[in-house]
Short mmCIF file of the C-alpha atoms (twelve columns), coordinates in Angstrom:
data_MODEL
# 
_entry.id   MODEL 
# 
loop_
_atom_site.group_PDB 
_atom_site.id 
_atom_site.type_symbol 
_atom_site.label_atom_id 
_atom_site.label_alt_id 
_atom_site.label_comp_id 
_atom_site.label_asym_id 
_atom_site.label_seq_id 
_atom_site.Cartn_x 
_atom_site.Cartn_y 
_atom_site.Cartn_z 
_atom_site.pdbx_PDB_model_num 
ATOM 1   C CA . MET A 1   -4.913  6.548   13.687  1 
ATOM 2   C CA . PRO A 2   -6.748  3.903   15.802  1 
ATOM 3   C CA . SER A 3   -4.970  1.911   18.533  1 
ATOM 4   C CA . PRO A 4   -3.165  -1.382  17.693  1 
ATOM 5   C CA . MET A 5   -5.363  -4.145  16.341  1 
ATOM 6   C CA . GLU A 6   -6.690  -6.943  18.550  1 
ATOM 7   C CA . PHE A 7   -7.456  -10.123 16.590  1 
ATOM 8   C CA . ARG A 8   -8.828  -12.409 19.321  1 
ATOM 9   C CA . SER A 9   -12.268 -13.788 18.404  1 
ATOM 10  C CA . ARG A 10  -12.376 -11.439 15.388  1 
ATOM 11  C CA . TRP A 11  -12.803 -12.631 11.798  1 
ATOM 12  C CA . VAL A 12  -9.723  -12.273 9.585   1 
ATOM 13  C CA . LEU A 13  -9.549  -13.130 5.877   1 
ATOM 14  C CA . VAL A 14  -6.291  -14.576 4.508   1 
ATOM 15  C CA . THR A 15  -5.942  -15.199 0.775   1 
ATOM 16  C CA . GLY A 16  -3.370  -17.581 -0.683  1 
ATOM 17  C CA . ALA A 17  -3.648  -19.572 2.550   1 
ATOM 18  C CA . SER A 18  -3.037  -23.075 1.204   1 
ATOM 19  C CA . SER A 19  0.767   -22.809 1.322   1 
ATOM 20  C CA . GLY A 20  3.785   -20.628 2.023   1 
ATOM 21  C CA . LEU A 21  3.427   -17.239 3.669   1 
ATOM 22  C CA . GLY A 22  -0.382  -17.282 3.664   1 
ATOM 23  C CA . ARG A 23  -0.556  -20.603 5.491   1 
ATOM 24  C CA . GLU A 24  1.934   -19.438 8.129   1 
ATOM 25  C CA . ILE A 25  0.075   -16.148 8.602   1 
ATOM 26  C CA . ALA A 26  -3.131  -18.119 9.212   1 
ATOM 27  C CA . ARG A 27  -1.378  -20.376 11.712  1 
ATOM 28  C CA . HIS A 28  0.122   -17.441 13.588  1 
ATOM 29  C CA . LEU A 29  -3.184  -15.570 13.762  1 
ATOM 30  C CA . ALA A 30  -5.021  -18.631 15.095  1 
ATOM 31  C CA . ARG A 31  -2.416  -20.024 17.490  1 
ATOM 32  C CA . ASP A 32  -0.936  -16.825 18.905  1 
ATOM 33  C CA . HIS A 33  -3.781  -14.329 18.517  1 
ATOM 34  C CA . GLY A 34  -6.938  -16.457 18.760  1 
ATOM 35  C CA . ALA A 35  -8.389  -15.077 15.520  1 
ATOM 36  C CA . ASN A 36  -11.255 -16.723 13.689  1 
ATOM 37  C CA . LEU A 37  -10.272 -17.206 10.072  1 
ATOM 38  C CA . ILE A 38  -11.669 -17.149 6.571   1 
ATOM 39  C CA . ILE A 39  -8.992  -18.824 4.456   1 
ATOM 40  C CA . ALA A 40  -9.091  -18.768 0.666   1 
ATOM 41  C CA . ALA A 41  -7.078  -20.474 -2.072  1 
ATOM 42  C CA . ARG A 42  -7.505  -22.714 -5.111  1 
ATOM 43  C CA . ARG A 43  -6.626  -26.022 -3.426  1 
ATOM 44  C CA . ARG A 44  -9.610  -27.174 -1.370  1 
ATOM 45  C CA . SER A 45  -7.894  -30.189 0.209   1 
ATOM 46  C CA . ARG A 46  -5.072  -28.059 1.614   1 
ATOM 47  C CA . LEU A 47  -7.494  -25.487 2.977   1 
ATOM 48  C CA . GLU A 48  -9.563  -28.158 4.694   1 
ATOM 49  C CA . GLU A 49  -6.444  -29.770 6.146   1 
ATOM 50  C CA . LEU A 50  -5.314  -26.418 7.555   1 
ATOM 51  C CA . ALA A 51  -8.798  -25.687 8.905   1 
ATOM 52  C CA . ARG A 52  -8.906  -29.000 10.805  1 
ATOM 53  C CA . GLU A 53  -5.422  -28.364 12.213  1 
ATOM 54  C CA . LEU A 54  -6.244  -24.886 13.511  1 
ATOM 55  C CA . GLU A 55  -9.708  -25.726 14.824  1 
ATOM 56  C CA . GLN A 56  -8.251  -28.588 16.857  1 
ATOM 57  C CA . GLU A 57  -5.084  -26.877 18.066  1 
ATOM 58  C CA . ALA A 58  -6.187  -23.266 18.522  1 
ATOM 59  C CA . LYS A 59  -9.899  -23.853 19.180  1 
ATOM 60  C CA . VAL A 60  -10.903 -21.144 16.709  1 
ATOM 61  C CA . GLN A 61  -13.497 -21.058 13.961  1 
ATOM 62  C CA . VAL A 62  -12.197 -21.492 10.402  1 
ATOM 63  C CA . VAL A 63  -14.209 -21.027 7.207   1 
ATOM 64  C CA . THR A 64  -12.705 -22.247 3.942   1 
ATOM 65  C CA . VAL A 65  -13.438 -20.723 0.537   1 
ATOM 66  C CA . GLN A 66  -12.087 -22.439 -2.554  1 
ATOM 67  C CA . ALA A 67  -11.498 -19.666 -5.066  1 
ATOM 68  C CA . ASP A 68  -9.262  -18.873 -8.023  1 
ATOM 69  C CA . LEU A 69  -8.789  -15.143 -7.557  1 
ATOM 70  C CA . SER A 70  -7.570  -14.691 -11.111 1 
ATOM 71  C CA . ARG A 71  -11.268 -15.178 -11.980 1 
ATOM 72  C CA . GLU A 72  -13.566 -12.198 -11.455 1 
ATOM 73  C CA . ASP A 73  -16.551 -14.341 -10.428 1 
ATOM 74  C CA . ASP A 74  -14.512 -16.024 -7.691  1 
ATOM 75  C CA . VAL A 75  -13.366 -12.654 -6.335  1 
ATOM 76  C CA . GLU A 76  -16.959 -11.473 -5.996  1 
ATOM 77  C CA . ARG A 77  -18.027 -14.790 -4.456  1 
ATOM 78  C CA . LEU A 78  -15.210 -14.644 -1.900  1 
ATOM 79  C CA . PHE A 79  -16.479 -11.305 -0.627  1 
ATOM 80  C CA . ARG A 80  -20.052 -12.579 -0.400  1 
ATOM 81  C CA . GLU A 81  -19.085 -15.748 1.457   1 
ATOM 82  C CA . ALA A 82  -16.630 -13.976 3.766   1 
ATOM 83  C CA . THR A 83  -19.203 -11.413 4.897   1 
ATOM 84  C CA . ASP A 84  -22.208 -13.756 4.983   1 
ATOM 85  C CA . GLY A 85  -23.418 -13.514 8.588   1 
ATOM 86  C CA . ARG A 86  -20.118 -12.172 9.955   1 
ATOM 87  C CA . GLU A 87  -18.207 -8.914  10.303  1 
ATOM 88  C CA . VAL A 88  -14.708 -9.129  8.858   1 
ATOM 89  C CA . TYR A 89  -12.177 -7.244  10.986  1 
ATOM 90  C CA . ALA A 90  -8.988  -7.622  8.939   1 
ATOM 91  C CA . VAL A 91  -8.185  -8.517  5.332   1 
ATOM 92  C CA . ILE A 92  -4.797  -9.984  4.391   1 
ATOM 93  C CA . LEU A 93  -4.369  -9.992  0.604   1 
ATOM 94  C CA . ASN A 94  -1.456  -12.352 0.132   1 
ATOM 95  C CA . ALA A 95  -2.409  -14.389 -2.951  1 
ATOM 96  C CA . GLY A 96  0.035   -13.950 -5.804  1 
ATOM 97  C CA . ILE A 97  2.182   -15.763 -8.341  1 
ATOM 98  C CA . THR A 98  5.260   -14.976 -10.395 1 
ATOM 99  C CA . CYS A 99  6.514   -15.616 -13.915 1 
ATOM 100 C CA . PHE A 100 10.233  -16.300 -14.205 1 
ATOM 101 C CA . GLY A 101 12.141  -15.972 -17.462 1 
ATOM 102 C CA . GLU A 102 12.696  -13.661 -20.421 1 
ATOM 103 C CA . HIS A 103 9.485   -11.703 -20.714 1 
ATOM 104 C CA . HIS A 104 9.089   -12.156 -24.464 1 
ATOM 105 C CA . ALA A 105 9.456   -15.933 -24.069 1 
ATOM 106 C CA . LEU A 106 6.756   -16.339 -21.406 1 
ATOM 107 C CA . ALA A 107 3.292   -17.612 -22.289 1 
ATOM 108 C CA . TRP A 108 0.746   -14.807 -22.415 1 
ATOM 109 C CA . GLU A 109 -1.747  -16.999 -20.549 1 
ATOM 110 C CA . ASP A 110 0.642   -17.143 -17.582 1 
ATOM 111 C CA . ILE A 111 1.298   -13.392 -17.620 1 
ATOM 112 C CA . SER A 112 -2.407  -12.577 -17.950 1 
ATOM 113 C CA . ARG A 113 -3.289  -14.817 -15.001 1 
ATOM 114 C CA . MET A 114 -0.555  -13.212 -12.902 1 
ATOM 115 C CA . LEU A 115 -1.821  -9.702  -13.667 1 
ATOM 116 C CA . SER A 116 -5.370  -10.728 -12.788 1 
ATOM 117 C CA . LEU A 117 -4.325  -12.359 -9.517  1 
ATOM 118 C CA . ASN A 118 -1.622  -9.974  -8.287  1 
ATOM 119 C CA . VAL A 119 -3.257  -6.715  -9.314  1 
ATOM 120 C CA . THR A 120 -6.891  -6.884  -10.448 1 
ATOM 121 C CA . SER A 121 -8.153  -9.175  -7.675  1 
ATOM 122 C CA . THR A 122 -6.357  -7.129  -5.018  1 
ATOM 123 C CA . VAL A 123 -7.806  -3.836  -6.228  1 
ATOM 124 C CA . ARG A 124 -11.288 -5.339  -6.455  1 
ATOM 125 C CA . LEU A 125 -11.150 -6.921  -2.997  1 
ATOM 126 C CA . VAL A 126 -10.018 -3.613  -1.511  1 
ATOM 127 C CA . SER A 127 -12.939 -1.901  -3.270  1 
ATOM 128 C CA . LEU A 128 -15.306 -4.452  -1.719  1 
ATOM 129 C CA . PHE A 129 -13.883 -4.794  1.782   1 
ATOM 130 C CA . VAL A 130 -12.987 -1.191  2.677   1 
ATOM 131 C CA . PRO A 131 -16.658 -0.068  2.622   1 
ATOM 132 C CA . HIS A 132 -17.482 -3.137  4.754   1 
ATOM 133 C CA . LEU A 133 -14.755 -2.235  7.251   1 
ATOM 134 C CA . LEU A 134 -15.944 1.361   7.389   1 
ATOM 135 C CA . GLU A 135 -19.580 0.373   7.869   1 
ATOM 136 C CA . THR A 136 -18.908 -2.121  10.665  1 
ATOM 137 C CA . ARG A 137 -16.799 0.445   12.547  1 
ATOM 138 C CA . GLN A 138 -14.488 -2.093  14.182  1 
ATOM 139 C CA . SER A 139 -11.282 -0.118  13.563  1 
ATOM 140 C CA . GLY A 140 -10.205 -2.852  11.156  1 
ATOM 141 C CA . GLY A 141 -7.326  -3.054  8.747   1 
ATOM 142 C CA . VAL A 142 -5.962  -4.318  5.428   1 
ATOM 143 C CA . LEU A 143 -2.551  -5.854  4.724   1 
ATOM 144 C CA . LEU A 144 -1.263  -5.851  1.143   1 
ATOM 145 C CA . VAL A 145 1.601   -8.286  0.554   1 
ATOM 146 C CA . SER A 146 4.010   -6.828  -1.996  1 
ATOM 147 C CA . SER A 147 7.732   -7.570  -2.473  1 
ATOM 148 C CA . LEU A 148 11.147  -5.921  -2.615  1 
ATOM 149 C CA . ALA A 149 10.858  -6.675  -6.327  1 
ATOM 150 C CA . GLY A 150 8.362   -3.820  -6.377  1 
ATOM 151 C CA . VAL A 151 10.991  -1.397  -5.091  1 
ATOM 152 C CA . VAL A 152 14.095  -2.583  -6.933  1 
ATOM 153 C CA . PRO A 153 13.438  -3.846  -10.491 1 
ATOM 154 C CA . VAL A 154 14.129  -7.561  -11.023 1 
ATOM 155 C CA . PRO A 155 14.996  -8.531  -14.619 1 
ATOM 156 C CA . TYR A 156 13.611  -11.936 -15.652 1 
ATOM 157 C CA . GLN A 157 10.653  -11.238 -13.375 1 
ATOM 158 C CA . ALA A 158 9.732   -8.041  -15.184 1 
ATOM 159 C CA . ALA A 159 5.930   -8.253  -15.128 1 
ATOM 160 C CA . TYR A 160 5.931   -9.644  -11.570 1 
ATOM 161 C CA . SER A 161 8.175   -6.782  -10.452 1 
ATOM 162 C CA . GLY A 162 5.715   -4.388  -12.074 1 
ATOM 163 C CA . THR A 163 2.734   -5.882  -10.232 1 
ATOM 164 C CA . LYS A 164 4.488   -5.573  -6.886  1 
ATOM 165 C CA . GLY A 165 5.485   -1.976  -7.612  1 
ATOM 166 C CA . PHE A 166 1.832   -1.256  -8.336  1 
ATOM 167 C CA . LEU A 167 0.791   -2.726  -4.976  1 
ATOM 168 C CA . ILE A 168 3.307   -0.583  -3.090  1 
ATOM 169 C CA . ASN A 169 2.053   2.649   -4.615  1 
ATOM 170 C CA . PHE A 170 -1.563  1.524   -4.337  1 
ATOM 171 C CA . GLY A 171 -1.212  0.615   -0.660  1 
ATOM 172 C CA . ARG A 172 0.614   3.781   0.319   1 
ATOM 173 C CA . CYS A 173 -1.996  5.918   -1.431  1 
ATOM 174 C CA . LEU A 174 -4.784  4.081   0.409   1 
ATOM 175 C CA . TRP A 175 -3.055  4.704   3.754   1 
ATOM 176 C CA . HIS A 176 -3.250  8.431   3.099   1 
ATOM 177 C CA . GLU A 177 -6.824  8.292   1.824   1 
ATOM 178 C CA . LEU A 178 -8.051  6.398   4.895   1 
ATOM 179 C CA . ARG A 179 -5.837  7.893   7.606   1 
ATOM 180 C CA . ALA A 180 -8.667  10.071  8.910   1 
ATOM 181 C CA . ASP A 181 -11.076 7.124   8.940   1 
ATOM 182 C CA . ASP A 182 -11.299 4.035   11.096  1 
ATOM 183 C CA . VAL A 183 -9.427  1.676   8.753   1 
ATOM 184 C CA . SER A 184 -5.658  1.210   8.373   1 
ATOM 185 C CA . VAL A 185 -3.821  -0.049  5.281   1 
ATOM 186 C CA . THR A 186 -0.369  -1.617  5.681   1 
ATOM 187 C CA . THR A 187 1.923   -2.535  2.795   1 
ATOM 188 C CA . PHE A 188 4.203   -5.462  3.621   1 
ATOM 189 C CA . VAL A 189 7.354   -5.679  1.480   1 
ATOM 190 C CA . PRO A 190 9.333   -8.901  2.051   1 
ATOM 191 C CA . GLY A 191 12.355  -10.121 0.136   1 
ATOM 192 C CA . GLY A 192 12.849  -13.785 -0.725  1 
ATOM 193 C CA . ILE A 193 10.754  -16.236 1.303   1 
ATOM 194 C CA . SER A 194 11.396  -19.956 1.627   1 
ATOM 195 C CA . THR A 195 8.253   -21.392 0.021   1 
ATOM 196 C CA . GLU A 196 7.391   -23.921 -2.647  1 
ATOM 197 C CA . LEU A 197 7.432   -21.135 -5.261  1 
ATOM 198 C CA . LEU A 198 11.237  -21.242 -5.133  1 
ATOM 199 C CA . ASP A 199 11.092  -24.882 -6.185  1 
ATOM 200 C CA . ILE A 200 8.309   -24.488 -8.747  1 
ATOM 201 C CA . HIS A 201 10.315  -21.900 -10.687 1 
ATOM 202 C CA . GLY A 202 13.694  -23.512 -10.108 1 
ATOM 203 C CA . LEU A 203 14.988  -20.560 -8.104  1 
ATOM 204 C CA . SER A 204 16.008  -22.720 -5.138  1 
ATOM 205 C CA . LYS A 205 18.678  -24.373 -7.305  1 
ATOM 206 C CA . HIS A 206 20.530  -21.068 -7.455  1 
ATOM 207 C CA . PHE A 207 19.503  -19.094 -4.362  1 
ATOM 208 C CA . GLY A 208 18.715  -22.012 -2.021  1 
ATOM 209 C CA . HIS A 209 16.204  -22.132 0.842   1 
ATOM 210 C CA . LYS A 210 19.021  -21.537 3.375   1 
ATOM 211 C CA . ASN A 211 20.360  -18.415 1.670   1 
ATOM 212 C CA . PRO A 212 20.595  -15.617 4.297   1 
ATOM 213 C CA . MET A 213 18.581  -13.377 1.974   1 
ATOM 214 C CA . VAL A 214 15.739  -15.944 1.933   1 
ATOM 215 C CA . MET A 215 13.571  -15.653 5.060   1 
ATOM 216 C CA . PRO A 216 11.735  -18.679 6.565   1 
ATOM 217 C CA . ALA A 217 7.996   -18.394 5.922   1 
ATOM 218 C CA . ASP A 218 7.021   -18.720 9.590   1 
ATOM 219 C CA . ALA A 219 9.356   -15.897 10.682  1 
ATOM 220 C CA . CYS A 220 8.124   -13.683 7.848   1 
ATOM 221 C CA . ALA A 221 4.501   -14.418 8.788   1 
ATOM 222 C CA . ARG A 222 5.039   -13.243 12.368  1 
ATOM 223 C CA . LEU A 223 6.472   -9.959  11.107  1 
ATOM 224 C CA . ALA A 224 3.603   -9.539  8.654   1 
ATOM 225 C CA . VAL A 225 0.990   -9.940  11.383  1 
ATOM 226 C CA . ARG A 226 2.921   -7.582  13.674  1 
ATOM 227 C CA . ALA A 227 3.068   -4.948  10.935  1 
ATOM 228 C CA . LEU A 228 -0.698  -5.211  10.426  1 
ATOM 229 C CA . GLN A 229 -1.360  -5.191  14.164  1 
ATOM 230 C CA . ARG A 230 0.711   -2.028  14.621  1 
ATOM 231 C CA . ARG A 231 -0.869  -0.427  11.555  1 
ATOM 232 C CA . ARG A 232 2.457   0.258   9.859   1 
ATOM 233 C CA . TYR A 233 2.497   2.402   6.724   1 
ATOM 234 C CA . MET A 234 4.994   0.203   4.857   1 
ATOM 235 C CA . TYR A 235 7.183   -2.474  6.417   1 
ATOM 236 C CA . VAL A 236 10.245  -4.298  5.060   1 
ATOM 237 C CA . PRO A 237 11.036  -7.331  7.269   1 
ATOM 238 C CA . GLY A 238 14.610  -8.377  8.074   1 
ATOM 239 C CA . LEU A 239 17.795  -6.400  8.635   1 
ATOM 240 C CA . LEU A 240 19.426  -7.816  5.509   1 
ATOM 241 C CA . ASN A 241 16.457  -6.808  3.380   1 
ATOM 242 C CA . ARG A 242 16.441  -3.286  4.794   1 
ATOM 243 C CA . ALA A 243 20.207  -3.021  4.314   1 
ATOM 244 C CA . SER A 244 19.978  -4.221  0.709   1 
ATOM 245 C CA . LEU A 245 17.210  -1.715  0.062   1 
ATOM 246 C CA . LEU A 246 19.325  1.076   1.515   1 
ATOM 247 C CA . LEU A 247 22.281  0.032   -0.632  1 
ATOM 248 C CA . ALA A 248 20.092  -0.051  -3.730  1 
ATOM 249 C CA . ASP A 249 18.939  3.494   -2.962  1 
ATOM 250 C CA . LEU A 250 22.531  4.691   -2.645  1 
ATOM 251 C CA . LEU A 251 23.610  3.170   -5.951  1 
ATOM 252 C CA . PRO A 252 22.424  4.394   -9.350  1 
ATOM 253 C CA . ARG A 253 19.247  2.406   -10.060 1 
ATOM 254 C CA . ARG A 254 20.601  1.207   -13.389 1 
ATOM 255 C CA . LEU A 255 23.655  -0.260  -11.633 1 
ATOM 256 C CA . SER A 256 21.684  -2.017  -8.891  1 
ATOM 257 C CA . THR A 257 19.295  -3.453  -11.479 1 
ATOM 258 C CA . THR A 258 22.272  -4.668  -13.533 1 
ATOM 259 C CA . VAL A 259 23.675  -6.503  -10.502 1 
ATOM 260 C CA . ILE A 260 20.329  -8.101  -9.687  1 
ATOM 261 C CA . GLY A 261 19.764  -8.985  -13.334 1 
ATOM 262 C CA . ALA A 262 23.109  -10.788 -13.473 1 
ATOM 263 C CA . GLU A 263 22.137  -12.971 -10.503 1 
ATOM 264 C CA . TYR A 264 18.753  -13.804 -11.968 1 
ATOM 265 C CA . ARG A 265 20.336  -14.568 -15.333 1 
ATOM 266 C CA . LYS A 266 22.485  -17.146 -13.545 1 
ATOM 267 C CA . ALA A 267 19.420  -18.471 -11.741 1 
ATOM 268 C CA . LEU A 268 17.582  -18.830 -15.053 1 
ATOM 269 C CA . ALA A 269 20.510  -20.708 -16.560 1 
ATOM 270 C CA . THR A 270 20.606  -23.008 -13.515 1 
ATOM 271 C CA . ALA A 271 16.864  -23.653 -13.720 1 
ATOM 272 C CA . ARG A 272 17.238  -24.559 -17.398 1 
ATOM 273 C CA . GLY A 273 20.162  -26.834 -16.610 1 
ATOM 274 C CA . ASP A 274 22.623  -24.603 -18.463 1 
ATOM 275 C CA . GLY A 275 24.502  -23.458 -15.361 1 
# 
């Protein structure tokens, strides 16, 4: 395995960079590591605002790419624009969404978009960028952002939990496939993160941004970049998250899923105004 990654003056792609974990990862890479960035998301105004902030404060180069990665054409275009005249050193595939509620009651359009964004776009971008990383021979790396929901099933986020489980197995397989080559693949597996997604889906009404199981986005971002830098196989950030994962492994999976399902059932009732 190559030595730890060095991001200074290297080009790093961050998807889902307009808010939440992706935005904080971009900030950390620019401010603390001096990385040049390619940041991608749907919201152009937020990307441009972040680019101005980091160019002024960190004195790095930032390229913005407005893209909806649930669309195949935008995925292909992102690769072309990211590699146009530059060698990408690291790829952080963070973009993702969730669907919260009883699976049968969710709109198929929302589920289909989530599957395209969380799974299909990630697999396609890996297929595009890994050959680029191998060809440029920079000892680069890929970070896949999954979730504890991919390890322990989360009722009322059934399809989301499935997408994150896919990413964990996908990422760990890639680590083994590429371990003899010059590219590392790290799977990052956070628990709850304090982002606007908690508010969008009404989860903050039940779990709250200050819940000890909900990690601040900036702290989580630092751990994500460290895991990529150190080329970790799979990394779960936070002692509480690792402890909860250990406890879930000790309990019968049906029991742990029942406990989690009960909490999310309460959260759903709260979001609906029933609780």
